[in-house]
Backbone as JSON Lines, residues from 0, in Angstrom:
{"i":0,"aa":"M","n":[-20.66,85.88,-5.35],"ca":[-21.31,87.11,-4.95],"c":[-20.24,88.15,-4.64]}
{"i":1,"aa":"K","n":[-20.52,89.37,-5.0],"ca":[-19.58,90.45,-4.74],"c":[-19.96,91.17,-3.44]}
{"i":2,"aa":"I","n":[-18.95,91.31,-2.55],"ca":[-19.15,92.04,-1.32],"c":[-18.19,93.23,-1.3]}
{"i":3,"aa":"C","n":[-18.52,94.23,-0.52],"ca":[-17.69,95.42,-0.39],"c":[-17.24,95.56,1.05]}
{"i":4,"aa":"I","n":[-15.95,95.81,1.25],"ca":[-15.4,96.03,2.57],"c":[-14.79,97.43,2.58]}
{"i":5,"aa":"T","n":[-15.1,98.23,3.58],"ca":[-14.48,99.55,3.69],"c":[-13.08,99.38,4.27]}
{"i":6,"aa":"A","n":[-12.1,100.06,3.67],"ca":[-10.71,99.84,4.08],"c":[-9.91,101.13,4.05]}
{"i":7,"aa":"K","n":[-8.8,101.12,4.77],"ca":[-7.89,102.26,4.79],"c":[-6.82,102.14,3.72]}
{"i":8,"aa":"G","n":[-6.77,101.0,3.03],"ca":[-5.81,100.77,1.96],"c":[-6.41,99.86,0.92]}
{"i":9,"aa":"T","n":[-5.58,99.38,0.0],"ca":[-6.09,98.65,-1.16],"c":[-5.87,97.14,-1.11]}
{"i":10,"aa":"G","n":[-5.36,96.62,0.0],"ca":[-5.04,95.19,0.04],"c":[-5.73,94.44,1.16]}
{"i":11,"aa":"L","n":[-5.58,93.12,1.11],"ca":[-6.2,92.24,2.1],"c":[-5.69,92.48,3.52]}
{"i":12,"aa":"N","n":[-4.45,92.91,3.65],"ca":[-3.87,93.1,4.97],"c":[-4.04,94.51,5.52]}
{"i":13,"aa":"D","n":[-4.75,95.35,4.78],"ca":[-5.0,96.71,5.26],"c":[-6.16,96.7,6.26]}
{"i":14,"aa":"P","n":[-6.15,97.67,7.18],"ca":[-7.21,97.7,8.2],"c":[-8.56,98.14,7.65]}
{"i":15,"aa":"I","n":[-9.59,97.67,8.31],"ca":[-10.96,98.11,8.03],"c":[-11.04,99.6,8.3]}
{"i":16,"aa":"D","n":[-11.73,100.32,7.45],"ca":[-12.05,101.71,7.73],"c":[-13.43,101.69,8.38]}
{"i":17,"aa":"P","n":[-13.55,102.15,9.63],"ca":[-14.81,102.01,10.35],"c":[-15.93,102.95,9.92]}
{"i":18,"aa":"H","n":[-15.63,103.94,9.06],"ca":[-16.62,104.94,8.68],"c":[-17.03,104.75,7.23]}
{"i":19,"aa":"F","n":[-18.2,104.2,7.01],"ca":[-18.63,103.85,5.66],"c":[-18.55,105.01,4.67]}
{"i":20,"aa":"G","n":[-19.26,106.08,4.94],"ca":[-19.35,107.18,3.98],"c":[-18.04,107.88,3.7]}
{"i":21,"aa":"R","n":[-17.15,107.87,4.65],"ca":[-15.87,108.56,4.51],"c":[-14.69,107.58,4.47]}
{"i":22,"aa":"A","n":[-14.97,106.34,4.16],"ca":[-13.9,105.34,4.04],"c":[-12.92,105.75,2.94]}
{"i":23,"aa":"A","n":[-11.66,105.44,3.13],"ca":[-10.65,105.78,2.12],"c":[-10.86,104.96,0.84]}
{"i":24,"aa":"Y","n":[-11.18,103.68,1.02],"ca":[-11.35,102.78,-0.13],"c":[-12.53,101.85,0.08]}
{"i":25,"aa":"F","n":[-13.08,101.41,-1.03],"ca":[-14.05,100.33,-1.05],"c":[-13.36,99.17,-1.76]}
{"i":26,"aa":"L","n":[-13.23,98.04,-1.07],"ca":[-12.64,96.87,-1.68],"c":[-13.75,95.91,-2.05]}
{"i":27,"aa":"F","n":[-13.84,95.59,-3.32],"ca":[-14.88,94.7,-3.83],"c":[-14.27,93.31,-4.0]}
{"i":28,"aa":"Y","n":[-14.84,92.36,-3.27],"ca":[-14.32,90.99,-3.23],"c":[-15.38,90.05,-3.78]}
{"i":29,"aa":"D","n":[-14.99,89.24,-4.75],"ca":[-15.89,88.25,-5.32],"c":[-15.71,86.94,-4.56]}
{"i":30,"aa":"T","n":[-16.73,86.49,-3.87],"ca":[-16.62,85.29,-3.03],"c":[-16.44,84.02,-3.86]}
{"i":31,"aa":"E","n":[-16.75,84.06,-5.14],"ca":[-16.59,82.87,-5.99],"c":[-15.22,82.82,-6.64]}
{"i":32,"aa":"T","n":[-14.74,83.93,-7.19],"ca":[-13.46,83.94,-7.89],"c":[-12.31,84.43,-7.01]}
{"i":33,"aa":"E","n":[-12.62,85.02,-5.86],"ca":[-11.66,85.62,-4.94],"c":[-10.93,86.82,-5.53]}
{"i":34,"aa":"A","n":[-11.49,87.4,-6.59],"ca":[-10.91,88.62,-7.18],"c":[-11.16,89.79,-6.23]}
{"i":35,"aa":"L","n":[-10.19,90.69,-6.15],"ca":[-10.28,91.85,-5.28],"c":[-9.99,93.1,-6.1]}
{"i":36,"aa":"D","n":[-10.91,94.06,-6.06],"ca":[-10.74,95.33,-6.77],"c":[-10.93,96.46,-5.77]}
{"i":37,"aa":"A","n":[-10.03,97.45,-5.81],"ca":[-10.11,98.59,-4.92],"c":[-10.6,99.81,-5.68]}
{"i":38,"aa":"V","n":[-11.51,100.55,-5.05],"ca":[-12.02,101.8,-5.61],"c":[-11.82,102.88,-4.55]}
{"i":39,"aa":"A","n":[-11.1,103.94,-4.91],"ca":[-10.9,105.05,-3.97],"c":[-12.2,105.79,-3.77]}
{"i":40,"aa":"N","n":[-12.42,106.24,-2.55],"ca":[-13.6,107.02,-2.21],"c":[-13.17,108.47,-2.04]}
{"i":41,"aa":"S","n":[-13.85,109.37,-2.68],"ca":[-13.56,110.8,-2.59],"c":[-14.79,111.54,-2.11]}
{"i":42,"aa":"P","n":[-15.13,111.41,-0.82],"ca":[-16.36,112.03,-0.34],"c":[-16.27,113.55,-0.38]}
{"i":43,"aa":"G","n":[-17.36,114.16,-0.76],"ca":[-17.44,115.62,-0.76],"c":[-17.77,116.11,0.63]}
{"i":44,"aa":"A","n":[-17.98,117.39,0.74],"ca":[-18.31,117.99,2.03],"c":[-19.69,117.55,2.52]}
{"i":45,"aa":"H","n":[-20.6,117.28,1.59],"ca":[-21.96,116.88,1.95],"c":[-22.36,115.66,1.14]}
{"i":46,"aa":"G","n":[-23.2,114.83,1.71],"ca":[-23.74,113.69,0.98],"c":[-22.78,112.52,0.84]}
{"i":47,"aa":"A","n":[-21.8,112.4,1.74],"ca":[-20.81,111.32,1.62],"c":[-21.46,109.94,1.69]}
{"i":48,"aa":"G","n":[-22.42,109.76,2.58],"ca":[-23.06,108.46,2.73],"c":[-23.85,108.06,1.51]}
{"i":49,"aa":"V","n":[-24.57,109.0,0.93],"ca":[-25.36,108.73,-0.28],"c":[-24.43,108.42,-1.45]}
{"i":50,"aa":"Q","n":[-23.39,109.22,-1.6],"ca":[-22.41,109.0,-2.67],"c":[-21.75,107.63,-2.51]}
{"i":51,"aa":"A","n":[-21.38,107.27,-1.28],"ca":[-20.75,105.98,-1.03],"c":[-21.69,104.83,-1.36]}
{"i":52,"aa":"A","n":[-22.95,104.97,-0.98],"ca":[-23.94,103.93,-1.29],"c":[-24.08,103.74,-2.79]}
{"i":53,"aa":"Q","n":[-24.03,104.84,-3.55],"ca":[-24.12,104.76,-5.0],"c":[-22.91,104.04,-5.59]}
{"i":54,"aa":"I","n":[-21.73,104.29,-5.05],"ca":[-20.52,103.61,-5.52],"c":[-20.63,102.11,-5.29]}
{"i":55,"aa":"V","n":[-21.05,101.74,-4.09],"ca":[-21.17,100.32,-3.74],"c":[-22.19,99.62,-4.64]}
{"i":56,"aa":"A","n":[-23.37,100.2,-4.76],"ca":[-24.41,99.6,-5.59],"c":[-23.99,99.59,-7.06]}
{"i":57,"aa":"G","n":[-23.37,100.66,-7.51],"ca":[-22.94,100.75,-8.9],"c":[-21.87,99.75,-9.29]}
{"i":58,"aa":"N","n":[-21.14,99.26,-8.31],"ca":[-20.11,98.25,-8.57],"c":[-20.64,96.83,-8.37]}
{"i":59,"aa":"G","n":[-21.94,96.7,-8.14],"ca":[-22.56,95.38,-8.1],"c":[-22.44,94.62,-6.81]}
{"i":60,"aa":"A","n":[-22.07,95.27,-5.72],"ca":[-21.96,94.57,-4.44],"c":[-23.35,94.21,-3.92]}
{"i":61,"aa":"K","n":[-23.47,93.03,-3.36],"ca":[-24.72,92.58,-2.76],"c":[-24.7,92.71,-1.25]}
{"i":62,"aa":"A","n":[-23.49,92.99,-0.69],"ca":[-23.34,93.18,0.75],"c":[-22.19,94.13,1.01]}
{"i":63,"aa":"V","n":[-22.28,94.86,2.11],"ca":[-21.2,95.75,2.53],"c":[-20.84,95.42,3.98]}
{"i":64,"aa":"I","n":[-19.52,95.41,4.24],"ca":[-19.01,95.14,5.58],"c":[-18.21,96.37,6.01]}
{"i":65,"aa":"T","n":[-18.57,96.92,7.16],"ca":[-17.94,98.15,7.63],"c":[-18.05,98.24,9.14]}
{"i":66,"aa":"G","n":[-17.56,99.34,9.69],"ca":[-17.69,99.57,11.12],"c":[-19.04,100.13,11.49]}
{"i":67,"aa":"S","n":[-19.42,101.21,10.81],"ca":[-20.72,101.83,11.08],"c":[-21.26,102.5,9.82]}
{"i":68,"aa":"V","n":[-22.59,102.66,9.8],"ca":[-23.28,103.26,8.65],"c":[-24.28,104.28,9.17]}
{"i":69,"aa":"G","n":[-24.25,105.48,8.61],"ca":[-25.19,106.52,8.99],"c":[-26.55,106.32,8.34]}
{"i":70,"aa":"P","n":[-27.52,107.13,8.72],"ca":[-28.9,106.95,8.23],"c":[-29.07,107.13,6.72]}
{"i":71,"aa":"N","n":[-28.43,108.11,6.13],"ca":[-28.59,108.32,4.69],"c":[-27.96,107.19,3.89]}
{"i":72,"aa":"A","n":[-26.8,106.77,4.3],"ca":[-26.14,105.64,3.62],"c":[-26.96,104.37,3.79]}
{"i":73,"aa":"H","n":[-27.48,104.17,4.98],"ca":[-28.29,102.97,5.24],"c":[-29.51,102.94,4.32]}
{"i":74,"aa":"R","n":[-30.18,104.09,4.2],"ca":[-31.36,104.16,3.31],"c":[-30.96,103.86,1.87]}
{"i":75,"aa":"G","n":[-29.86,104.44,1.41],"ca":[-29.41,104.23,0.03],"c":[-29.04,102.79,-0.25]}
{"i":76,"aa":"L","n":[-28.31,102.18,0.68],"ca":[-27.92,100.78,0.51],"c":[-29.14,99.87,0.54]}
{"i":77,"aa":"A","n":[-30.03,100.1,1.5],"ca":[-31.24,99.27,1.61],"c":[-32.1,99.39,0.36]}
{"i":78,"aa":"A","n":[-32.23,100.61,-0.17],"ca":[-33.03,100.82,-1.37],"c":[-32.44,100.08,-2.57]}
{"i":79,"aa":"A","n":[-31.12,99.92,-2.58],"ca":[-30.44,99.22,-3.67],"c":[-30.39,97.71,-3.44]}
{"i":80,"aa":"G","n":[-30.93,97.25,-2.31],"ca":[-30.94,95.82,-2.01],"c":[-29.62,95.29,-1.52]}
{"i":81,"aa":"V","n":[-28.76,96.17,-1.0],"ca":[-27.45,95.75,-0.49],"c":[-27.58,95.41,0.99]}
{"i":82,"aa":"E","n":[-27.13,94.21,1.38],"ca":[-27.13,93.81,2.78],"c":[-26.04,94.59,3.5]}
{"i":83,"aa":"I","n":[-26.27,94.97,4.75],"ca":[-25.33,95.79,5.51],"c":[-24.9,95.03,6.76]}
{"i":84,"aa":"Y","n":[-23.58,94.91,6.93],"ca":[-23.0,94.25,8.1],"c":[-22.06,95.24,8.77]}
{"i":85,"aa":"I","n":[-22.3,95.5,10.05],"ca":[-21.51,96.5,10.77],"c":[-20.7,95.84,11.9]}
{"i":86,"aa":"G","n":[-19.82,96.63,12.49],"ca":[-19.03,96.14,13.61],"c":[-17.74,95.47,13.2]}
{"i":87,"aa":"A","n":[-17.35,95.59,11.93],"ca":[-16.13,94.95,11.46],"c":[-14.91,95.6,12.08]}
{"i":88,"aa":"Q","n":[-13.93,94.77,12.4],"ca":[-12.66,95.23,12.96],"c":[-11.54,94.39,12.35]}
{"i":89,"aa":"G","n":[-10.31,94.85,12.53],"ca":[-9.17,94.1,12.04],"c":[-8.86,94.46,10.6]}
{"i":90,"aa":"T","n":[-8.43,93.47,9.84],"ca":[-8.04,93.69,8.45],"c":[-9.16,93.29,7.49]}
{"i":91,"aa":"V","n":[-8.96,93.63,6.24],"ca":[-9.9,93.22,5.19],"c":[-10.0,91.69,5.16]}
{"i":92,"aa":"A","n":[-8.86,91.02,5.25],"ca":[-8.85,89.55,5.25],"c":[-9.65,89.0,6.43]}
{"i":93,"aa":"D","n":[-9.53,89.64,7.6],"ca":[-10.31,89.22,8.78],"c":[-11.81,89.35,8.49]}
{"i":94,"aa":"A","n":[-12.2,90.46,7.88],"ca":[-13.61,90.71,7.59],"c":[-14.16,89.67,6.61]}
{"i":95,"aa":"I","n":[-13.37,89.34,5.59],"ca":[-13.82,88.33,4.62],"c":[-13.98,86.98,5.31]}
{"i":96,"aa":"A","n":[-13.01,86.61,6.14],"ca":[-13.09,85.33,6.85],"c":[-14.3,85.3,7.78]}
{"i":97,"aa":"D","n":[-14.53,86.4,8.5],"ca":[-15.67,86.46,9.42],"c":[-16.99,86.4,8.65]}
{"i":98,"aa":"Y","n":[-17.05,87.04,7.49],"ca":[-18.26,87.0,6.66],"c":[-18.54,85.57,6.2]}
{"i":99,"aa":"K","n":[-17.49,84.91,5.71],"ca":[-17.66,83.53,5.23],"c":[-18.07,82.59,6.36]}
{"i":100,"aa":"A","n":[-17.62,82.89,7.59],"ca":[-17.94,82.07,8.74],"c":[-19.28,82.42,9.37]}
{"i":101,"aa":"G","n":[-19.96,83.43,8.81],"ca":[-21.27,83.82,9.31],"c":[-21.24,84.54,10.65]}
{"i":102,"aa":"K","n":[-20.15,85.24,10.93],"ca":[-20.0,85.9,12.23],"c":[-20.67,87.27,12.31]}
{"i":103,"aa":"F","n":[-21.1,87.81,11.18],"ca":[-21.75,89.13,11.19],"c":[-23.26,88.97,11.19]}
{"i":104,"aa":"S","n":[-23.94,89.91,11.82],"ca":[-25.39,90.0,11.75],"c":[-25.76,91.19,10.89]}
{"i":105,"aa":"R","n":[-26.82,91.05,10.14],"ca":[-27.27,92.17,9.31],"c":[-27.74,93.31,10.18]}
{"i":106,"aa":"A","n":[-27.41,94.52,9.75],"ca":[-27.83,95.72,10.47],"c":[-29.3,95.99,10.19]}
{"i":107,"aa":"A","n":[-30.08,96.19,11.23],"ca":[-31.49,96.48,11.07],"c":[-31.73,97.96,10.8]}
{"i":108,"aa":"G","n":[-30.75,98.79,11.13],"ca":[-30.88,100.22,10.94],"c":[-29.51,100.86,10.98]}
{"i":109,"aa":"P","n":[-29.45,102.16,10.87],"ca":[-28.16,102.86,10.91],"c":[-27.49,102.68,12.26]}
{"i":110,"aa":"S","n":[-26.15,102.68,12.23],"ca":[-25.4,102.53,13.48],"c":[-24.67,103.81,13.85]}
{"i":111,"aa":"G","n":[-24.64,104.75,12.94],"ca":[-23.96,106.01,13.2],"c":[-24.92,107.17,13.0]}
{"i":112,"aa":"K","n":[-24.48,108.34,13.45],"ca":[-25.3,109.54,13.26],"c":[-24.98,110.13,11.91]}
{"i":113,"aa":"G","n":[-25.96,110.74,11.3],"ca":[-25.75,111.45,10.06],"c":[-24.96,112.72,10.33]}
{"i":114,"aa":"H","n":[-24.31,113.24,9.31],"ca":[-23.52,114.45,9.48],"c":[-24.22,115.68,8.92]}
{"i":115,"aa":"G","n":[-25.34,115.47,8.26],"ca":[-26.1,116.61,7.77],"c":[-26.82,117.27,8.93]}
{"i":116,"aa":"G","n":[-27.12,118.54,8.82],"ca":[-27.75,119.26,9.91],"c":[-29.02,118.69,10.27]}
């Protein structure tokens, strides 16, 4: 299964980026093959959460691990059937290990405020 982790860099030892829609990178990790692919995020002035949700879904991720998710991003991810796990801290490797160990709970709703008016 492919999962997405928001990160400040492109590697396993880079820190989690706590802001989903404005994360610097999306790291796509395949839990079966352990392949890791980084995709840079270039959020615009408006609609960052929606754009980010489209990137994640478009890359085939079935789950996203991040610090927080705003309402628009949450709606977009949920509509695409992507599971959302919030509260991640530490490095990308830490997040993957915690995910595999079942330490995250699925988010029932958005954890951050939207930035649109």
